[in-house]
Backbone as numpy.savetxt, mean C-alpha at the origin, in Angstrom:
# Nx Ny Nz CAx CAy CAz Cx Cy Cz
13.81 9.22 7.80 13.60 7.98 6.22 12.42 7.22 6.29
11.39 7.26 5.61 10.05 6.34 5.28 10.51 4.83 5.32
9.61 3.78 5.55 9.36 2.66 5.34 9.44 2.75 3.75
10.00 1.54 2.91 10.08 2.04 1.81 9.51 0.55 1.62
8.60 0.37 0.59 7.50 -0.80 -0.33 8.46 -0.82 -1.43
8.39 -2.36 -2.01 8.60 -2.62 -3.39 7.63 -1.60 -4.50
7.97 -1.26 -5.48 7.35 -0.56 -6.71 6.21 -1.54 -6.99
4.78 -1.61 -7.17 4.32 -2.77 -7.38 4.70 -3.11 -8.94
5.23 -2.75 -9.89 5.67 -3.38 -11.36 6.88 -4.44 -11.24
7.13 -4.46 -9.57 8.65 -4.70 -9.27 8.29 -6.03 -8.22
7.05 -6.61 -8.00 6.43 -7.76 -7.16 7.98 -8.47 -6.58
8.23 -8.98 -8.45 9.58 -10.21 -7.89 10.74 -9.58 -8.03
10.61 -8.57 -7.72 12.48 -7.68 -7.73 13.41 -8.52 -6.70
13.06 -9.05 -5.76 13.86 -10.19 -5.29 13.69 -11.53 -5.33
12.85 -12.05 -6.48 12.60 -13.34 -6.25 13.60 -13.62 -6.81
14.64 -13.48 -7.64 15.27 -14.04 -7.78 16.90 -14.69 -6.65
16.39 -13.37 -6.02 17.61 -13.77 -5.09 16.84 -14.59 -3.87
15.74 -15.58 -4.20 15.30 -16.37 -3.14 14.81 -17.84 -3.69
14.98 -18.50 -3.09 14.73 -19.83 -3.99 13.25 -20.28 -3.92
13.11 -20.12 -4.94 11.74 -20.62 -4.85 11.17 -21.65 -4.50
9.88 -21.11 -3.32 9.08 -22.32 -2.34 8.76 -23.98 -3.05
8.33 -24.67 -2.30 7.89 -25.85 -3.15 6.85 -25.84 -3.88
5.68 -24.89 -3.26 4.55 -24.76 -3.60 4.69 -23.57 -4.90
4.03 -23.98 -6.00 3.78 -22.99 -7.15 3.22 -21.51 -6.89
2.51 -21.12 -5.91 1.98 -20.19 -5.58 2.87 -19.50 -4.45
3.75 -20.19 -4.27 4.80 -19.56 -3.19 4.69 -19.17 -2.02
3.00 -19.82 -1.80 2.82 -19.75 -0.28 3.85 -20.77 0.98
3.84 -20.39 1.61 4.50 -21.03 2.64 3.74 -21.13 4.12
4.21 -21.54 5.25 3.56 -21.64 6.31 3.98 -20.19 7.09
3.08 -19.78 7.57 3.47 -18.69 8.47 4.40 -19.03 9.38
4.43 -19.88 10.25 5.65 -20.40 11.36 5.35 -19.10 12.39
4.29 -19.36 12.76 3.70 -18.36 14.12 4.56 -18.64 15.40
4.49 -19.86 15.30 5.14 -20.86 16.94 6.17 -20.47 16.83
6.97 -20.18 15.60 8.63 -19.97 15.71 8.84 -18.51 16.09
8.08 -17.80 16.26 8.54 -15.94 16.61 8.98 -16.35 17.72
9.76 -15.19 18.06 10.46 -14.96 19.48 10.24 -14.44 20.20
10.23 -14.20 21.43 9.96 -13.28 22.23 10.15 -11.88 21.94
11.44 -11.86 21.42 11.94 -10.36 21.08 11.10 -9.99 19.23
10.81 -10.73 18.93 10.00 -10.26 18.16 8.33 -9.75 18.06
7.88 -10.98 18.80 6.64 -10.10 19.66 6.79 -8.69 20.47
8.04 -8.63 20.76 7.89 -7.05 21.58 8.29 -6.23 20.72
9.11 -6.57 19.88 9.10 -5.40 18.25 7.81 -4.98 17.76
7.35 -6.29 17.51 6.16 -5.81 16.35 5.25 -4.65 18.01
5.12 -5.11 19.10 4.64 -4.44 20.31 4.87 -3.34 20.30
5.85 -3.17 20.36 6.51 -1.09 19.84 5.77 -0.77 18.66
6.32 -1.21 17.36 5.88 -0.80 16.20 4.09 -0.61 16.39
3.13 -1.36 16.73 2.08 -1.21 17.01 1.30 -0.56 18.15
1.86 -0.11 19.16 1.75 1.08 19.92 2.17 2.23 19.63
3.06 2.65 19.12 3.87 3.44 18.60 2.35 3.95 17.36
2.35 3.06 16.60 1.70 3.77 15.30 0.00 3.97 15.64
-0.35 3.60 16.67 -2.01 3.44 17.08 -1.94 4.73 18.52
-0.70 5.11 18.74 -0.80 6.22 19.29 -1.02 7.68 18.32
-0.67 6.85 16.96 -0.21 8.19 16.33 -1.47 8.73 15.44
-2.08 7.63 14.77 -3.48 7.50 13.71 -4.37 8.01 14.21
-5.11 7.89 15.33 -6.10 9.19 15.75 -6.23 10.06 15.20
-7.44 10.39 14.17 -7.13 11.85 13.75 -6.71 12.19 12.29
-6.15 10.78 12.19 -5.39 10.85 10.49 -5.96 9.51 9.78
-6.12 8.26 10.54 -6.54 7.20 9.42 -7.99 7.83 9.67
-8.14 7.06 8.07 -9.61 7.13 7.61 -10.35 6.21 8.45
-11.69 6.32 8.20 -12.82 5.66 9.45 -12.88 4.26 8.94
-12.61 3.76 7.84 -12.54 2.36 7.36 -11.20 1.72 8.03
-10.30 2.23 7.81 -8.76 1.78 8.94 -9.31 1.04 10.47
-9.91 2.53 10.91 -9.81 1.76 12.66 -11.00 1.06 12.73
-12.13 1.40 11.62 -13.00 0.04 11.67 -12.35 -1.35 11.78
-11.74 -1.25 10.44 -11.10 -2.58 10.09 -10.11 -3.36 11.38
-9.70 -2.28 11.54 -8.83 -3.13 12.73 -8.77 -3.48 14.30
-10.46 -2.64 14.53 -11.09 -2.99 15.54 -11.95 -4.45 15.27
-12.27 -4.81 13.99 -12.93 -5.65 13.95 -11.90 -7.62 13.62
-10.47 -7.07 13.59 -9.71 -7.98 13.25 -8.89 -8.50 14.45
-8.69 -9.30 14.63 -7.23 -9.98 15.99 -6.40 -9.58 15.29
-6.22 -8.41 15.55 -4.59 -7.51 15.86 -4.64 -6.80 17.29
-3.57 -7.31 17.43 -3.45 -6.81 19.12 -2.15 -6.10 18.95
-1.83 -5.87 20.12 -0.20 -5.07 20.72 0.55 -6.11 20.50
0.00 -7.26 21.57 0.94 -7.63 22.59 1.70 -9.16 21.64
1.13 -9.18 20.36 1.87 -10.73 19.43 1.96 -10.65 18.14
2.45 -10.76 17.52 2.27 -10.71 16.07 0.96 -11.48 15.57
0.26 -10.89 14.55 -0.96 -11.59 14.49 -0.86 -13.25 14.08
-1.49 -14.08 13.93 -1.71 -15.69 13.46 -2.45 -15.22 11.68
-2.05 -15.59 10.88 -2.61 -15.51 9.80 -3.55 -16.16 9.75
-3.99 -17.54 10.51 -5.20 -18.11 10.49 -6.44 -17.48 10.93
-6.22 -17.06 12.25 -7.06 -16.45 12.82 -7.90 -14.68 11.91
-6.48 -14.27 11.55 -7.19 -12.81 10.53 -8.48 -13.44 9.37
-7.32 -14.33 9.07 -8.63 -14.91 7.85 -9.66 -15.61 7.85
-10.20 -16.14 8.97 -11.19 -16.26 9.54 -12.05 -15.16 9.65
-11.54 -14.25 10.38 -12.54 -12.77 10.29 -12.84 -12.28 8.45
-11.54 -12.29 7.91 -11.99 -11.41 6.59 -12.77 -12.05 5.91
-12.47 -13.75 5.64 -13.74 -14.69 4.69 -15.05 -14.44 4.95
-15.05 -14.21 6.31 -16.33 -14.28 6.68 -17.22 -12.44 6.43
-16.29 -11.78 6.19 -16.66 -10.17 6.32 -16.69 -9.95 4.27
-15.43 -10.36 3.36 -15.45 -9.49 2.31 -14.58 -10.99 1.53
-14.62 -12.08 2.00 -13.98 -13.04 1.00 -12.56 -13.21 0.87
-12.01 -12.51 1.64 -10.76 -12.52 1.67 -9.59 -13.16 2.47
-8.49 -13.68 2.27 -7.41 -14.28 3.30 -6.18 -14.07 3.00
-5.64 -14.04 4.48 -4.36 -13.80 4.33 -2.99 -15.16 4.11
-2.30 -15.01 3.22 -1.64 -16.58 2.58 0.11 -15.73 3.14
1.02 -16.70 3.56 1.96 -16.34 3.93 3.06 -16.72 2.89
3.95 -15.40 2.32 4.89 -15.45 1.68 6.42 -15.26 2.28
7.63 -15.68 1.36 8.71 -15.25 2.04 9.49 -13.82 1.65
8.75 -13.34 1.11 9.07 -12.26 0.96 8.44 -11.45 -0.45
8.79 -10.57 -1.50 8.37 -10.25 -2.76 8.18 -11.86 -3.91
7.44 -11.57 -4.43 6.91 -12.82 -5.06 6.81 -12.23 -6.79
7.05 -12.67 -7.63 6.78 -13.34 -9.21 5.71 -12.25 -9.24
5.44 -11.12 -10.36 4.83 -10.63 -10.39 3.39 -11.25 -10.95
3.34 -12.36 -11.71 1.58 -13.09 -12.11 2.05 -13.81 -10.74
2.35 -14.33 -9.88 2.06 -14.95 -8.60 1.09 -13.85 -7.72
1.37 -12.68 -7.83 0.81 -11.50 -6.98 -0.32 -11.19 -7.21
-0.16 -11.08 -8.51 -1.72 -10.82 -9.44 -2.61 -12.40 -9.24
-2.28 -13.29 -8.87 -3.40 -14.46 -9.67 -3.60 -14.22 -7.83
-2.99 -14.14 -7.04 -3.31 -14.31 -5.24 -4.86 -13.07 -5.20
-4.32 -11.92 -5.54 -5.52 -10.76 -5.50 -6.60 -11.30 -6.49
-6.46 -11.70 -7.27 -7.31 -12.03 -8.40 -8.16 -12.89 -7.60
-7.61 -13.84 -6.47 -8.47 -14.64 -5.93 -8.84 -14.48 -4.61
-8.77 -13.01 -4.15 -9.09 -12.56 -2.90 -8.08 -13.18 -1.86
-6.66 -13.23 -2.48 -5.64 -13.88 -1.37 -4.62 -12.83 -1.21
-4.39 -12.11 0.22 -3.30 -11.26 0.15 -2.16 -11.74 0.36
-0.96 -11.72 -0.19 0.28 -12.52 0.19 1.19 -11.39 1.06
1.28 -11.91 2.38 1.81 -11.33 3.20 3.32 -11.70 3.58
4.07 -10.98 3.72 5.52 -11.70 4.35 5.58 -12.17 5.68
6.26 -13.31 6.06 6.08 -13.93 7.63 6.59 -13.48 8.38
8.02 -12.65 7.76 9.27 -11.93 8.77 9.08 -10.85 8.97
9.54 -10.37 9.95 9.78 -8.36 10.56 10.92 -8.27 11.08
10.77 -6.98 10.25 12.11 -6.32 10.08 12.94 -6.46 11.47
14.11 -6.12 11.84 14.87 -6.09 12.98 14.58 -4.54 13.97
15.23 -4.50 14.91 15.31 -3.56 15.83 16.02 -2.42 15.23
17.62 -2.23 14.08 17.46 -1.05 13.50 17.10 -0.68 12.17
16.14 -1.50 12.15 15.22 -0.81 10.99 13.36 -0.56 10.76
13.45 0.20 12.61 11.95 0.48 12.28 11.48 1.52 11.66
12.23 2.43 11.05 11.85 3.55 10.23 12.37 3.23 8.54
13.06 2.14 8.88 13.88 2.35 6.94 13.18 0.53 6.82
12.88 -0.34 5.87 13.00 -1.10 5.54 12.97 -1.45 3.70
13.66 -2.27 3.24 13.69 -1.96 1.91 12.68 -3.56 1.32
12.01 -4.19 1.73 10.77 -5.04 1.64 10.34 -5.34 2.49
8.87 -5.31 2.36 7.87 -5.09 2.73 7.37 -6.30 4.31
7.40 -6.15 5.48 7.30 -7.19 6.51 5.99 -7.50 6.99
6.04 -8.44 7.93 4.35 -8.53 8.32 4.15 -7.58 9.04
4.74 -6.37 9.58 3.97 -4.89 10.02 3.44 -4.38 9.04
4.16 -4.06 7.95 3.48 -2.78 6.63 2.44 -3.79 6.45
2.60 -5.56 6.16 1.98 -6.13 5.24 0.11 -6.40 6.16
0.31 -6.47 7.36 -0.81 -7.05 7.76 -1.63 -5.59 8.64
-0.37 -4.72 9.46 -0.91 -3.90 10.49 -1.60 -2.54 8.67
-0.43 -2.47 7.58 -0.88 -1.43 6.68 -2.18 -2.03 5.63
-1.75 -2.99 5.66 -3.41 -3.64 4.56 -4.46 -4.01 4.88
-3.89 -5.13 5.73 -5.46 -5.84 6.13 -6.56 -5.28 6.79
-6.21 -4.02 7.71 -7.74 -3.58 8.26 -8.26 -3.08 7.10
-7.73 -2.37 5.52 -8.47 -1.79 5.09 -8.99 -2.96 4.01
-9.08 -4.12 4.28 -9.51 -5.65 3.23 -10.96 -5.46 3.81
-10.87 -5.11 5.05 -12.59 -5.59 6.02 -13.69 -4.54 5.27
-13.09 -3.49 4.40 -13.64 -2.76 3.44 -14.69 -3.38 2.50
-15.81 -3.10 2.05 -16.09 -4.16 0.82 -15.24 -3.34 -0.32
-15.21 -1.91 -0.44 -14.94 -1.09 -1.76 -13.56 -1.68 -2.16
-12.41 -1.56 -1.28 -11.05 -1.66 -0.85 -11.11 -3.21 -1.85
-11.85 -4.18 -0.57 -11.78 -5.33 -1.56 -11.88 -5.76 -2.79
-12.39 -5.13 -3.12 -12.83 -5.37 -4.68 -12.37 -4.83 -5.45
-11.60 -3.33 -5.41 -10.54 -3.40 -5.64 -9.41 -3.68 -5.89
-8.76 -4.40 -4.85 -8.10 -5.06 -4.45 -7.89 -6.13 -5.41
-9.02 -6.75 -5.79 -9.27 -7.90 -6.67 -9.11 -7.42 -7.61
-9.64 -6.34 -8.50 -9.73 -5.78 -9.78 -8.48 -5.68 -10.04
-7.75 -5.11 -9.17 -6.05 -5.07 -9.58 -5.06 -5.79 -10.16
-5.72 -7.09 -9.32 -4.99 -8.61 -9.74 -5.54 -8.83 -10.84
-6.67 -8.51 -11.10 -6.79 -9.06 -12.49 -6.84 -8.28 -13.62
-6.65 -7.26 -13.16 -5.99 -6.28 -13.98 -4.55 -6.04 -14.56
-3.75 -6.56 -13.34 -2.35 -6.46 -13.36 -2.19 -7.83 -14.02
-2.64 -8.94 -14.97 -2.52 -9.92 -16.04 -2.69 -9.27 -17.16
-3.83 -8.36 -17.35 -3.56 -8.05 -18.45 -2.96 -6.76 -18.85
-2.38 -5.55 -17.87 -1.70 -4.67 -18.18 -0.57 -5.44 -18.24
0.42 -6.97 -17.62 1.66 -7.47 -17.86 1.70 -7.80 -19.67
0.86 -8.34 -20.12 0.32 -9.23 -21.14 0.70 -7.66 -22.44
-0.01 -6.56 -22.21 0.21 -5.69 -22.79 1.37 -4.58 -22.81
2.00 -5.04 -21.93 3.37 -4.19 -21.69 3.41 -2.69 -21.06
1.92 -2.75 -20.28 1.97 -1.43 -19.83 1.69 -1.52 -18.29
2.57 -2.42 -17.33 1.95 -2.76 -16.20 2.84 -1.44 -15.29
3.96 -0.11 -16.09 4.15 0.29 -15.19 3.24 1.66 -15.29
2.14 1.74 -16.02 1.14 2.41 -16.12 0.25 2.40 -14.61
-0.46 1.18 -15.19 -1.38 0.94 -13.93 -0.55 0.31 -12.69
0.68 0.45 -12.52 1.48 0.38 -11.04 1.49 1.83 -10.30
1.21 2.26 -10.92 1.09 3.71 -10.52 -0.28 4.09 -9.94
-1.12 3.41 -10.38 -2.47 3.89 -9.57 -2.64 2.84 -8.32
-1.72 1.73 -8.46 -1.82 0.83 -7.27 -0.98 1.81 -6.35
-0.06 2.68 -6.51 1.27 3.17 -5.39 0.61 4.09 -4.92
-0.42 5.26 -6.05 -1.14 6.54 -5.11 -2.36 6.05 -4.63
-3.09 4.78 -4.53 -4.13 4.64 -3.79 -3.81 3.52 -2.93
-3.93 2.26 -3.15 -3.40 1.36 -1.95 -2.10 1.46 -1.05
-1.15 1.90 -1.85 0.11 2.38 -1.03 0.12 3.79 -0.22
-0.09 4.77 -0.78 0.07 5.84 -0.67 -1.54 6.93 -0.61
-2.48 6.29 -0.81 -3.28 6.99 -0.92 -3.94 7.63 0.35
-4.35 8.93 -0.02 -5.38 9.84 1.12 -6.89 9.91 0.63
-8.03 9.97 1.82 -9.03 10.37 1.16 -9.83 11.06 1.61
-10.49 11.81 1.28 -11.44 13.14 2.22 -12.53 12.50 2.66
-12.46 13.39 3.66 -13.70 12.43 4.53 -14.43 13.95 4.93
-15.58 14.14 5.74 -16.20 15.14 6.44 -15.32 15.96 7.22
-14.54 15.20 8.10 -13.59 15.99 9.25 -12.74 15.97 8.17
-12.47 16.06 7.12 -10.99 16.11 6.74 -10.22 15.54 5.91
-8.83 15.54 5.47 -8.51 14.75 4.71 -7.82 13.74 5.55
-7.90 12.24 5.21 -7.44 10.92 6.10 -7.12 10.14 5.38
-5.65 9.34 5.93 -4.68 8.11 5.38 -5.71 6.88 4.91
-5.62 6.24 3.89 -5.81 5.24 4.10 -4.76 4.09 3.18
-3.92 4.68 2.89 -2.84 4.18 2.17 -1.81 3.36 3.15
-1.45 1.85 3.03 -1.14 0.85 3.65 0.52 1.31 3.88
1.54 2.12 2.76 2.59 2.50 2.76 2.97 3.95 3.93
1.67 4.75 3.95 1.11 5.53 5.13 1.35 5.11 6.37
0.10 4.24 6.52 -0.67 3.76 7.57 0.59 3.05 8.69
1.39 2.72 7.95 2.02 1.50 8.55 3.94 2.44 8.73
3.66 3.85 8.36 5.01 4.35 8.79 4.66 5.75 9.42
5.85 5.38 10.73 5.63 6.34 11.82 6.06 7.75 11.17
7.15 8.24 10.06 7.48 9.59 10.11 6.43 9.86 8.97
5.84 9.34 8.31 5.26 9.62 6.89 3.77 9.61 7.24
3.50 9.14 8.34 1.63 9.36 9.08 1.66 10.58 9.11
2.86 11.60 9.55 3.22 13.02 10.07 2.99 14.11 8.54
4.37 13.28 7.97 4.72 14.11 6.65 3.19 14.21 5.33
2.74 13.28 5.45 1.40 13.21 4.30 0.47 14.19 4.59
0.21 14.46 6.20 -0.64 15.78 6.31 -0.75 16.72 6.90
0.53 16.75 7.67 1.07 17.70 8.42 2.07 18.65 7.78
2.98 18.48 7.31 4.17 18.80 6.23 3.61 19.53 5.42
4.38 21.00 4.92 4.08 21.61 4.51 4.62 21.68 2.66
5.48 20.52 2.50 5.98 20.37 1.55 5.71 19.67 0.74
4.79 18.07 1.21 3.85 17.95 -0.39 2.66 18.36 -0.76
2.60 17.65 -2.39 1.25 18.37 -2.61 0.29 17.44 -2.47
-1.29 18.09 -2.01 -2.44 17.11 -1.98 -3.24 17.45 -3.34
-3.47 16.64 -4.33 -3.81 17.30 -5.30 -5.74 15.95 -5.75
-6.43 16.31 -6.01 -7.51 15.29 -6.42 -7.14 14.53 -7.14
-7.12 13.14 -6.99 -7.40 11.90 -7.78 -7.86 12.54 -9.30
-7.14 11.76 -10.02 -7.53 11.78 -11.63 -6.56 10.84 -12.14
-7.32 9.76 -12.81 -6.91 8.41 -12.83 -5.74 8.64 -14.14
-5.85 9.08 -15.50 -5.01 9.60 -16.64 -3.77 10.16 -16.09
-3.81 11.29 -14.82 -2.68 11.97 -14.64 -1.86 11.27 -13.60
-2.84 10.43 -12.90 -1.84 9.20 -11.62 -0.95 8.60 -12.70
-1.94 7.50 -13.77 -1.33 6.97 -14.62 0.27 7.54 -15.09
0.23 8.67 -15.39 1.25 9.31 -16.12 2.78 9.94 -15.06
1.48 9.82 -13.81 3.06 10.82 -12.46 4.24 9.14 -12.01
5.59 9.64 -12.43 6.17 8.72 -11.61 6.06 9.52 -9.86
7.23 8.50 -9.33 6.54 8.49 -7.54 7.93 8.05 -6.86
8.38 8.54 -5.74 9.02 8.33 -5.06 9.21 7.05 -4.23
10.56 5.99 -4.80 10.52 4.36 -3.87 11.60 4.75 -2.57
12.30 5.63 -2.38 13.52 5.77 -1.37 13.30 7.01 -0.63
11.63 7.84 -0.59 11.78 8.67 0.59 10.58 8.83 0.12
9.52 9.79 1.19 8.66 10.50 1.26 8.07 10.49 -0.22
6.98 10.55 -0.05 6.11 10.96 -1.88 6.28 12.60 -1.44
5.77 13.26 -2.87 6.11 14.49 -3.43 4.78 14.85 -3.23
4.11 14.01 -3.98 2.94 14.49 -3.67 1.75 13.28 -3.39
0.63 13.87 -3.46 -0.56 12.73 -2.31 -1.78 12.87 -3.51
-1.93 11.91 -3.99 -3.18 12.05 -4.39 -4.63 11.79 -3.58
-5.92 12.66 -3.15 -6.81 12.18 -2.78 -7.97 12.25 -3.17
-8.84 11.04 -2.95 -10.26 10.39 -3.29 -11.26 10.89 -2.45
-12.24 10.76 -3.09 -13.45 11.83 -2.81 -13.93 11.13 -1.52
-14.02 10.01 -1.83 -14.32 8.35 -0.50 -13.72 7.05 -1.05
-13.65 6.19 -0.58 -13.79 5.01 -0.86 -14.62 4.05 -1.90
-16.06 4.96 -2.13 -16.58 3.94 -3.10 -15.78 4.49 -4.67
-15.21 5.43 -4.77 -14.45 5.99 -5.82 -13.66 4.68 -6.39
-13.22 3.73 -5.70 -11.89 2.82 -6.16 -13.04 1.68 -6.69
-14.26 1.61 -6.41 -15.43 0.90 -7.14 -15.37 1.62 -8.41
-15.68 2.55 -8.61 -15.49 2.81 -10.15 -14.44 2.40 -10.91
-13.06 2.88 -10.58 -11.60 2.75 -11.02 -12.01 0.84 -11.08
-12.75 -0.04 -10.32 -12.63 -1.19 -10.60 -13.59 -1.84 -11.70
-14.09 -1.27 -11.29 -15.05 -1.23 -13.06 -14.78 -0.24 -14.54
-13.92 0.56 -14.41 -13.40 0.88 -15.96 -12.39 -0.33 -16.64
-12.97 0.14 -17.98 -12.10 -0.51 -18.55 -10.69 -0.08 -18.98
-9.71 -0.36 -19.22 -8.17 0.19 -19.06 -7.86 0.51 -20.30
-8.45 -0.89 -20.92 -7.60 -0.58 -22.38 -7.45 0.88 -23.33
-8.88 1.34 -23.15 -8.50 2.71 -24.25 -7.51 3.78 -23.19
-7.55 4.26 -22.01 -6.91 4.74 -21.19 -5.15 4.69 -21.49
-4.97 3.24 -21.74 -3.41 2.86 -22.16 -3.22 2.93 -23.23
-3.69 2.94 -24.07 -3.46 3.63 -25.36 -3.85 4.96 -25.90
-3.84 6.17 -24.83 -4.52 7.11 -24.47 -3.30 8.16 -23.93
-2.33 7.08 -22.68 -1.48 7.68 -21.86 0.15 6.88 -23.02
0.36 5.28 -23.26 0.96 5.01 -23.48 2.30 5.85 -24.23
2.19 6.76 -25.25 3.55 8.02 -25.95 3.14 8.91 -25.35
2.53 9.29 -24.10 2.60 10.56 -23.61 3.79 10.98 -22.79
4.20 11.97 -22.33 5.13 12.31 -21.40 5.17 12.17 -19.63
5.41 11.33 -19.29 5.68 11.39 -17.83 5.47 12.62 -17.08
4.70 12.80 -16.29 4.91 14.00 -15.15 5.76 13.61 -14.02
6.96 14.47 -13.75 7.38 14.27 -12.38 6.61 14.10 -10.89
7.69 13.48 -9.70 6.80 13.24 -8.50 6.00 14.54 -7.91
6.86 15.64 -8.15 6.41 16.76 -7.42 5.60 18.01 -8.36
5.52 17.61 -9.73 5.14 18.71 -10.57 3.29 18.94 -10.34
3.27 20.09 -10.82 1.73 20.60 -10.48 1.16 21.21 -11.80
0.34 20.88 -12.37 -0.29 21.19 -13.42 -1.75 22.32 -13.36
-1.69 22.93 -14.28 -2.78 23.47 -14.25 -4.24 23.52 -14.01
-4.31 21.83 -14.96 -5.46 21.02 -14.62 -5.69 20.56 -13.56
-4.52 20.62 -12.18 -5.28 20.10 -11.21 -5.78 20.17 -10.08
-6.88 19.26 -9.50 -7.92 19.92 -8.57 -6.93 20.02 -7.35
-6.73 21.24 -6.72 -5.38 21.48 -6.07 -6.13 21.40 -4.73
-5.50 20.52 -3.51 -6.67 20.64 -2.14 -5.01 21.30 -1.39
-3.79 21.22 -2.10 -2.99 21.77 -1.28 -1.60 21.75 -2.00
-1.27 23.29 -2.31 0.19 23.25 -3.07 1.09 23.29 -2.31
1.98 22.35 -2.49 3.28 22.18 -0.90 4.48 23.07 -1.97
4.85 23.74 -0.32 6.28 24.43 -0.89 7.18 23.26 -1.80
7.39 22.26 -1.28 8.57 21.13 -1.95 9.73 21.53 -1.06
9.98 22.31 -0.22 11.06 21.91 0.72 11.81 21.00 1.23
11.33 20.13 1.50 11.59 18.63 2.14 12.24 18.32 0.88
12.02 18.08 0.33 12.83 17.58 -1.53 13.74 18.23 -2.04
13.43 19.87 -1.74 14.58 20.56 -2.29 15.63 20.26 -1.40
15.51 20.34 -0.09 16.69 20.88 1.01 17.39 19.39 0.71
16.49 18.33 0.32 17.05 17.01 0.23 18.39 16.84 -0.67
17.63 17.36 -2.04 18.81 17.74 -3.02 20.14 18.43 -3.26
19.68 19.60 -2.24 20.92 20.00 -2.00 21.79 19.93 -1.16
21.41 18.76 -0.15 22.64 18.64 0.39 23.42 16.86 0.09
């Protein structure tokens, strides 16, 4: 089972179970000094096995970002040190939060180039499955890509756009764009299709499944198509959408989504594994993995 990350339109799904922090923006102190030796050892295990797996799978921007940041395998990174480097390069910083936060808080952080990261680490029995993103998913998966100017601007634009989509009642449409790009996106490079989505990059099993397994579809990214496509929140994706390069995200950041919302608002959704005649197919999957799961 892969790591499960929250649906983007449910950033506050767990917020009701949490006591609101003293700060209105839900930020807290990371508490780096309070991490135990066992937690640092678990980070090391997660870090090293993922680093062995990702060469030849992760995109160049991810690899470059990882090298430029103080993200090592011996201990959980200090958000203050990460922010010092990010601020110099793309104007971003990492802020600690206790878990999932309300939508409006999440969007406000992104709109101001602050990435909210959980300060807790999964337990040893959750190596490959966790219902709420932890410090490994947030830092290992997301932060290296924030060193890339295109992704950095795209994330800020998503924060701004999230407020608008929420006000218009169409957040579910925008959230699918986030899901199929930031969390589970693939990118075409000269040497092949590679991973840039954090939900994949931080998942040991999905890093292999998304590129090597014959089951999932790999389809050229098309904005309206993605806005109408459901996704899996409890298992591997049935379809991955592939952008031509990271600069395509900049183009998305400059689009007025208003007319798009109007066009897709009343149209039927597509199922996660559905393939259309109009799709730019890179690879048509067999669908075997999910078919077997449905029969079992």
